[in-house]
Gaussian input, Z-matrix of N, CA and C with variables (Angstrom, degrees):
# hf/3-21g

backbone

0 1
 N
 C     1     B1
 C     2     B2     1     A1
 N     3     B3     2     A2     1     D1
 C     4     B4     3     A3     2     D2
 C     5     B5     4     A4     3     D3
 N     6     B6     5     A5     4     D4
 C     7     B7     6     A6     5     D5
 C     8     B8     7     A7     6     D6
 N     9     B9     8     A8     7     D7
 C    10    B10     9     A9     8     D8
 C    11    B11    10    A10     9     D9
 N    12    B12    11    A11    10    D10
 C    13    B13    12    A12    11    D11
 C    14    B14    13    A13    12    D12
 N    15    B15    14    A14    13    D13
 C    16    B16    15    A15    14    D14
 C    17    B17    16    A16    15    D15
 N    18    B18    17    A17    16    D16
 C    19    B19    18    A18    17    D17
 C    20    B20    19    A19    18    D18
 N    21    B21    20    A20    19    D19
 C    22    B22    21    A21    20    D20
 C    23    B23    22    A22    21    D21
 N    24    B24    23    A23    22    D22
 C    25    B25    24    A24    23    D23
 C    26    B26    25    A25    24    D24
 N    27    B27    26    A26    25    D25
 C    28    B28    27    A27    26    D26
 C    29    B29    28    A28    27    D27
 N    30    B30    29    A29    28    D28
 C    31    B31    30    A30    29    D29
 C    32    B32    31    A31    30    D30
 N    33    B33    32    A32    31    D31
 C    34    B34    33    A33    32    D32
 C    35    B35    34    A34    33    D33
 N    36    B36    35    A35    34    D34
 C    37    B37    36    A36    35    D35
 C    38    B38    37    A37    36    D36
 N    39    B39    38    A38    37    D37
 C    40    B40    39    A39    38    D38
 C    41    B41    40    A40    39    D39
 N    42    B42    41    A41    40    D40
 C    43    B43    42    A42    41    D41
 C    44    B44    43    A43    42    D42
 N    45    B45    44    A44    43    D43
 C    46    B46    45    A45    44    D44
 C    47    B47    46    A46    45    D45
 N    48    B48    47    A47    46    D46
 C    49    B49    48    A48    47    D47
 C    50    B50    49    A49    48    D48
 N    51    B51    50    A50    49    D49
 C    52    B52    51    A51    50    D50
 C    53    B53    52    A52    51    D51
 N    54    B54    53    A53    52    D52
 C    55    B55    54    A54    53    D53
 C    56    B56    55    A55    54    D54
 N    57    B57    56    A56    55    D55
 C    58    B58    57    A57    56    D56
 C    59    B59    58    A58    57    D57
 N    60    B60    59    A59    58    D58
 C    61    B61    60    A60    59    D59
 C    62    B62    61    A61    60    D60
 N    63    B63    62    A62    61    D61
 C    64    B64    63    A63    62    D62
 C    65    B65    64    A64    63    D63
 N    66    B66    65    A65    64    D64
 C    67    B67    66    A66    65    D65
 C    68    B68    67    A67    66    D66
 N    69    B69    68    A68    67    D67
 C    70    B70    69    A69    68    D68
 C    71    B71    70    A70    69    D69
 N    72    B72    71    A71    70    D70
 C    73    B73    72    A72    71    D71
 C    74    B74    73    A73    72    D72
 N    75    B75    74    A74    73    D73
 C    76    B76    75    A75    74    D74
 C    77    B77    76    A76    75    D75
 N    78    B78    77    A77    76    D76
 C    79    B79    78    A78    77    D77
 C    80    B80    79    A79    78    D78
 N    81    B81    80    A80    79    D79
 C    82    B82    81    A81    80    D80
 C    83    B83    82    A82    81    D81
 N    84    B84    83    A83    82    D82
 C    85    B85    84    A84    83    D83
 C    86    B86    85    A85    84    D84
 N    87    B87    86    A86    85    D85
 C    88    B88    87    A87    86    D86
 C    89    B89    88    A88    87    D87
 N    90    B90    89    A89    88    D88
 C    91    B91    90    A90    89    D89
 C    92    B92    91    A91    90    D90
 N    93    B93    92    A92    91    D91
 C    94    B94    93    A93    92    D92
 C    95    B95    94    A94    93    D93
 N    96    B96    95    A95    94    D94
 C    97    B97    96    A96    95    D95
 C    98    B98    97    A97    96    D96
 N    99    B99    98    A98    97    D97
 C   100   B100    99    A99    98    D98
 C   101   B101   100   A100    99    D99
 N   102   B102   101   A101   100   D100
 C   103   B103   102   A102   101   D101
 C   104   B104   103   A103   102   D102
 N   105   B105   104   A104   103   D103
 C   106   B106   105   A105   104   D104
 C   107   B107   106   A106   105   D105
 N   108   B108   107   A107   106   D106
 C   109   B109   108   A108   107   D107
 C   110   B110   109   A109   108   D108
 N   111   B111   110   A110   109   D109
 C   112   B112   111   A111   110   D110
 C   113   B113   112   A112   111   D111
 N   114   B114   113   A113   112   D112
 C   115   B115   114   A114   113   D113
 C   116   B116   115   A115   114   D114
 N   117   B117   116   A116   115   D115
 C   118   B118   117   A117   116   D116
 C   119   B119   118   A118   117   D117
 N   120   B120   119   A119   118   D118
 C   121   B121   120   A120   119   D119
 C   122   B122   121   A121   120   D120
 N   123   B123   122   A122   121   D121
 C   124   B124   123   A123   122   D122
 C   125   B125   124   A124   123   D123
 N   126   B126   125   A125   124   D124
 C   127   B127   126   A126   125   D125
 C   128   B128   127   A127   126   D126
 N   129   B129   128   A128   127   D127
 C   130   B130   129   A129   128   D128
 C   131   B131   130   A130   129   D129
 N   132   B132   131   A131   130   D130
 C   133   B133   132   A132   131   D131
 C   134   B134   133   A133   132   D132
 N   135   B135   134   A134   133   D133
 C   136   B136   135   A135   134   D134
 C   137   B137   136   A136   135   D135
 N   138   B138   137   A137   136   D136
 C   139   B139   138   A138   137   D137
 C   140   B140   139   A139   138   D138
 N   141   B141   140   A140   139   D139
 C   142   B142   141   A141   140   D140
 C   143   B143   142   A142   141   D141
 N   144   B144   143   A143   142   D142
 C   145   B145   144   A144   143   D143
 C   146   B146   145   A145   144   D144
 N   147   B147   146   A146   145   D145
 C   148   B148   147   A147   146   D146
 C   149   B149   148   A148   147   D147
 N   150   B150   149   A149   148   D148
 C   151   B151   150   A150   149   D149
 C   152   B152   151   A151   150   D150
 N   153   B153   152   A152   151   D151
 C   154   B154   153   A153   152   D152
 C   155   B155   154   A154   153   D153
 N   156   B156   155   A155   154   D154
 C   157   B157   156   A156   155   D155
 C   158   B158   157   A157   156   D156
 N   159   B159   158   A158   157   D157
 C   160   B160   159   A159   158   D158
 C   161   B161   160   A160   159   D159
 N   162   B162   161   A161   160   D160
 C   163   B163   162   A162   161   D161
 C   164   B164   163   A163   162   D162
 N   165   B165   164   A164   163   D163
 C   166   B166   165   A165   164   D164
 C   167   B167   166   A166   165   D165
 N   168   B168   167   A167   166   D166
 C   169   B169   168   A168   167   D167
 C   170   B170   169   A169   168   D168
 N   171   B171   170   A170   169   D169
 C   172   B172   171   A171   170   D170
 C   173   B173   172   A172   171   D171
 N   174   B174   173   A173   172   D172
 C   175   B175   174   A174   173   D173
 C   176   B176   175   A175   174   D174
 N   177   B177   176   A176   175   D175
 C   178   B178   177   A177   176   D176
 C   179   B179   178   A178   177   D177
 N   180   B180   179   A179   178   D178
 C   181   B181   180   A180   179   D179
 C   182   B182   181   A181   180   D180
 N   183   B183   182   A182   181   D181
 C   184   B184   183   A183   182   D182
 C   185   B185   184   A184   183   D183
 N   186   B186   185   A185   184   D184
 C   187   B187   186   A186   185   D185
 C   188   B188   187   A187   186   D186
 N   189   B189   188   A188   187   D187
 C   190   B190   189   A189   188   D188
 C   191   B191   190   A190   189   D189
 N   192   B192   191   A191   190   D190
 C   193   B193   192   A192   191   D191
 C   194   B194   193   A193   192   D192
 N   195   B195   194   A194   193   D193
 C   196   B196   195   A195   194   D194
 C   197   B197   196   A196   195   D195

   B1=1.4403
   B2=1.5197
   B3=1.3011
   B4=1.4625
   B5=1.5249
   B6=1.3340
   B7=1.4599
   B8=1.5178
   B9=1.3165
   B10=1.4601
   B11=1.5262
   B12=1.3371
   B13=1.4579
   B14=1.5256
   B15=1.3152
   B16=1.4525
   B17=1.5151
   B18=1.3352
   B19=1.4595
   B20=1.5165
   B21=1.3275
   B22=1.4566
   B23=1.5313
   B24=1.2962
   B25=1.4651
   B26=1.5246
   B27=1.3396
   B28=1.4623
   B29=1.5268
   B30=1.3373
   B31=1.4563
   B32=1.5156
   B33=1.3333
   B34=1.4651
   B35=1.5204
   B36=1.3038
   B37=1.4615
   B38=1.5241
   B39=1.3057
   B40=1.4631
   B41=1.5227
   B42=1.3016
   B43=1.4619
   B44=1.5103
   B45=1.3170
   B46=1.4573
   B47=1.5299
   B48=1.3300
   B49=1.4599
   B50=1.5272
   B51=1.3305
   B52=1.4756
   B53=1.5150
   B54=1.3143
   B55=1.4543
   B56=1.5196
   B57=1.3270
   B58=1.4560
   B59=1.5244
   B60=1.3269
   B61=1.4640
   B62=1.5176
   B63=1.3305
   B64=1.4648
   B65=1.5265
   B66=1.3093
   B67=1.4587
   B68=1.5225
   B69=1.3059
   B70=1.4603
   B71=1.5108
   B72=1.3204
   B73=1.4528
   B74=1.5104
   B75=1.3084
   B76=1.4511
   B77=1.5219
   B78=1.3209
   B79=1.4656
   B80=1.5333
   B81=1.3187
   B82=1.4609
   B83=1.5210
   B84=1.3162
   B85=1.4645
   B86=1.5299
   B87=1.3218
   B88=1.4632
   B89=1.5270
   B90=1.3300
   B91=1.4686
   B92=1.5272
   B93=1.3168
   B94=1.4669
   B95=1.5276
   B96=1.3258
   B97=1.4604
   B98=1.5286
   B99=1.3312
   B100=1.4668
   B101=1.5265
   B102=1.3240
   B103=1.4704
   B104=1.5275
   B105=1.3191
   B106=1.4688
   B107=1.5284
   B108=1.3244
   B109=1.4649
   B110=1.5310
   B111=1.3134
   B112=1.4663
   B113=1.5269
   B114=1.3225
   B115=1.4629
   B116=1.5226
   B117=1.3276
   B118=1.4655
   B119=1.5255
   B120=1.3228
   B121=1.4634
   B122=1.5231
   B123=1.3211
   B124=1.4742
   B125=1.5279
   B126=1.3169
   B127=1.4755
   B128=1.5304
   B129=1.3308
   B130=1.4641
   B131=1.5289
   B132=1.3243
   B133=1.4579
   B134=1.5289
   B135=1.3256
   B136=1.4623
   B137=1.5129
   B138=1.3045
   B139=1.4587
   B140=1.5290
   B141=1.3233
   B142=1.4497
   B143=1.5182
   B144=1.3165
   B145=1.4676
   B146=1.5123
   B147=1.2974
   B148=1.4548
   B149=1.5210
   B150=1.2902
   B151=1.4680
   B152=1.5235
   B153=1.3075
   B154=1.4608
   B155=1.5175
   B156=1.3375
   B157=1.4587
   B158=1.5224
   B159=1.3146
   B160=1.4631
   B161=1.5230
   B162=1.2868
   B163=1.4504
   B164=1.5086
   B165=1.3155
   B166=1.4538
   B167=1.5221
   B168=1.2954
   B169=1.4451
   B170=1.5133
   B171=1.3209
   B172=1.4587
   B173=1.5151
   B174=1.3331
   B175=1.4561
   B176=1.5254
   B177=1.3253
   B178=1.4484
   B179=1.5171
   B180=1.3165
   B181=1.4495
   B182=1.5259
   B183=1.3179
   B184=1.4659
   B185=1.5188
   B186=1.3344
   B187=1.4628
   B188=1.5203
   B189=1.3229
   B190=1.4562
   B191=1.5209
   B192=1.2999
   B193=1.4572
   B194=1.5026
   B195=1.3174
   B196=1.4559
   B197=1.4559
   A1=108.41
   A2=115.45
   A3=120.86
   A4=110.04
   A5=115.06
   A6=121.85
   A7=108.18
   A8=116.12
   A9=121.32
   A10=106.41
   A11=115.79
   A12=120.76
   A13=109.36
   A14=115.72
   A15=121.97
   A16=107.40
   A17=115.39
   A18=120.82
   A19=109.96
   A20=115.65
   A21=119.89
   A22=109.23
   A23=117.44
   A24=121.49
   A25=112.79
   A26=117.44
   A27=121.81
   A28=112.15
   A29=117.38
   A30=121.38
   A31=113.62
   A32=116.99
   A33=121.86
   A34=110.35
   A35=115.74
   A36=120.39
   A37=110.41
   A38=116.60
   A39=121.54
   A40=110.72
   A41=116.86
   A42=123.35
   A43=108.04
   A44=117.56
   A45=118.95
   A46=111.08
   A47=117.43
   A48=119.77
   A49=110.23
   A50=115.47
   A51=121.16
   A52=108.29
   A53=116.19
   A54=121.73
   A55=106.73
   A56=116.28
   A57=121.07
   A58=108.17
   A59=115.77
   A60=122.01
   A61=109.72
   A62=116.03
   A63=118.10
   A64=109.56
   A65=117.13
   A66=121.49
   A67=110.71
   A68=114.78
   A69=120.71
   A70=114.22
   A71=115.22
   A72=122.75
   A73=115.36
   A74=113.35
   A75=120.69
   A76=108.94
   A77=117.35
   A78=118.83
   A79=110.48
   A80=115.12
   A81=119.84
   A82=110.03
   A83=115.42
   A84=119.48
   A85=109.94
   A86=116.87
   A87=121.37
   A88=110.57
   A89=116.94
   A90=120.91
   A91=110.51
   A92=117.55
   A93=120.85
   A94=111.06
   A95=116.89
   A96=120.93
   A97=110.60
   A98=116.40
   A99=120.29
   A100=111.00
   A101=117.60
   A102=121.30
   A103=110.47
   A104=117.59
   A105=121.07
   A106=110.26
   A107=117.17
   A108=120.78
   A109=111.02
   A110=117.35
   A111=120.86
   A112=110.73
   A113=117.12
   A114=120.60
   A115=110.61
   A116=117.09
   A117=120.58
   A118=110.89
   A119=117.32
   A120=120.77
   A121=110.78
   A122=117.02
   A123=121.10
   A124=109.52
   A125=116.50
   A126=120.52
   A127=111.82
   A128=117.00
   A129=120.68
   A130=112.12
   A131=117.92
   A132=121.71
   A133=112.55
   A134=118.01
   A135=120.84
   A136=110.68
   A137=119.69
   A138=124.88
   A139=110.78
   A140=115.54
   A141=122.47
   A142=108.31
   A143=115.09
   A144=119.36
   A145=109.26
   A146=115.07
   A147=121.69
   A148=107.68
   A149=116.16
   A150=120.09
   A151=109.46
   A152=115.18
   A153=120.56
   A154=115.40
   A155=118.29
   A156=119.63
   A157=109.28
   A158=117.23
   A159=118.66
   A160=111.51
   A161=115.24
   A162=120.43
   A163=116.76
   A164=119.75
   A165=118.15
   A166=108.36
   A167=116.55
   A168=121.02
   A169=112.11
   A170=116.69
   A171=121.24
   A172=110.29
   A173=114.93
   A174=120.90
   A175=110.23
   A176=113.63
   A177=121.42
   A178=108.73
   A179=116.85
   A180=121.53
   A181=107.66
   A182=114.28
   A183=121.10
   A184=107.43
   A185=116.05
   A186=120.77
   A187=111.83
   A188=116.73
   A189=123.76
   A190=108.38
   A191=115.92
   A192=119.79
   A193=111.74
   A194=114.21
   A195=115.89
   A196=114.69
   D1=145.31
   D2=-177.88
   D3=-128.61
   D4=135.54
   D5=173.33
   D6=-111.61
   D7=145.59
   D8=173.02
   D9=-110.48
   D10=122.14
   D11=-178.91
   D12=-124.73
   D13=149.03
   D14=174.87
   D15=-121.69
   D16=123.57
   D17=179.13
   D18=-95.84
   D19=141.71
   D20=174.79
   D21=-87.23
   D22=-177.79
   D23=-175.56
   D24=-67.99
   D25=-13.56
   D26=178.65
   D27=-95.44
   D28=-2.02
   D29=-178.88
   D30=88.15
   D31=7.78
   D32=177.04
   D33=-97.80
   D34=177.66
   D35=178.41
   D36=-73.43
   D37=130.76
   D38=176.96
   D39=-84.52
   D40=-13.33
   D41=179.24
   D42=-170.88
   D43=177.44
   D44=-179.56
   D45=-67.79
   D46=141.79
   D47=175.85
   D48=-63.58
   D49=150.79
   D50=175.72
   D51=-106.84
   D52=134.91
   D53=174.13
   D54=-90.72
   D55=122.28
   D56=-179.87
   D57=-97.29
   D58=111.62
   D59=-178.53
   D60=-113.40
   D61=148.25
   D62=173.06
   D63=-65.81
   D64=153.69
   D65=179.76
   D66=-66.62
   D67=147.76
   D68=172.81
   D69=100.07
   D70=135.30
   D71=173.13
   D72=66.04
   D73=162.77
   D74=176.28
   D75=-87.45
   D76=145.78
   D77=176.63
   D78=-68.63
   D79=146.99
   D80=177.70
   D81=-72.70
   D82=167.81
   D83=177.63
   D84=-62.67
   D85=-37.11
   D86=177.53
   D87=-62.78
   D88=-40.73
   D89=178.37
   D90=-65.33
   D91=-42.91
   D92=179.02
   D93=-62.19
   D94=-39.81
   D95=177.82
   D96=-64.73
   D97=-43.82
   D98=178.29
   D99=-62.35
   D100=-39.45
   D101=178.36
   D102=-64.33
   D103=-42.62
   D104=179.16
   D105=-62.97
   D106=-40.13
   D107=178.54
   D108=-67.05
   D109=-37.82
   D110=177.97
   D111=-65.53
   D112=-41.64
   D113=177.69
   D114=-62.16
   D115=-41.38
   D116=177.93
   D117=-65.08
   D118=-38.95
   D119=178.89
   D120=-61.77
   D121=-40.66
   D122=177.87
   D123=-64.27
   D124=-49.63
   D125=-177.38
   D126=-62.68
   D127=-34.67
   D128=-178.05
   D129=-68.05
   D130=-21.21
   D131=-177.35
   D132=-98.55
   D133=5.72
   D134=-178.16
   D135=-99.22
   D136=150.47
   D137=-1.32
   D138=-73.23
   D139=145.65
   D140=-178.42
   D141=-95.39
   D142=113.54
   D143=-178.80
   D144=-130.14
   D145=136.23
   D146=174.00
   D147=-154.67
   D148=149.49
   D149=-178.87
   D150=-61.58
   D151=128.72
   D152=174.28
   D153=70.23
   D154=23.53
   D155=178.70
   D156=-63.03
   D157=114.78
   D158=-179.13
   D159=-77.93
   D160=148.28
   D161=168.84
   D162=78.16
   D163=24.13
   D164=174.27
   D165=-57.66
   D166=142.21
   D167=-175.74
   D168=90.18
   D169=5.58
   D170=178.93
   D171=-112.59
   D172=166.47
   D173=179.39
   D174=-85.63
   D175=144.45
   D176=176.49
   D177=-131.35
   D178=145.65
   D179=173.47
   D180=-106.04
   D181=128.26
   D182=-176.64
   D183=-119.51
   D184=121.91
   D185=-179.44
   D186=-97.46
   D187=142.82
   D188=176.73
   D189=-125.74
   D190=147.09
   D191=176.34
   D192=85.60
   D193=-170.59
   D194=-176.70
   D195=-153.23

């Protein structure tokens, strides 16, 4: 599963994360649960700050699972 997030200049979310799903069909209940857990994992790590983080204010794709 992949989330698309945009960080603002403070390292927080600039808008709501987008869940990127493959086309077709409804997600299963297991998939919805995994997506909710991924969103919580992102929120729990914000604000994201590190020295020299390039591209704040840009979109990032974050993959979960394998």
